[in-house]
N, C-alpha and C positions, 0 to 999 in steps of 0.2 A: 788835696791828699791831707792836708793838715787838718783840715774839719773833721774828716772821716777818723783820723787818729783820735780827735780829742772826743768824739761822739763815742768810739768803743772804750776809752778811758772812764767816761762818765757812766756807760752801762755796765761795766765791770765794777765801778766803785757801788753803783746801786745795788748791783747783785750781791756784793760782799755785805755791805749794810743789812741787807734783807736777810740773808743767812745768819748774821750774828743776832738779829733782831728775834729770829724764831727760835735760835737757841736759848736766848735768854727768857722768853714769853712762850715756850712751847710748854707742852704738858709735862714731858720730863717723864720720870717713873711713877706711873699711878699708885704704886703699893707703898711710896712714901709719902704720899697725902693723908691728911688727915681726914676722917670720915665726914661726910656731910651732916649737917644737924638739922632736925626737923622740929622745930619748937611746938609744943602744943598737940602734936598729931599721934604721938606715942604714950600709951597709958600702962 
């Protein structure tokens, strides 16, 4: 029973880390991003 409890805690920790990582590295608000630059293709 102890091993199952430890496993569940590890899974929850990983899910929390993944959620935080997604928030930090997610797209966020696209309107707040700078426009993409196209060097040498626009005249």
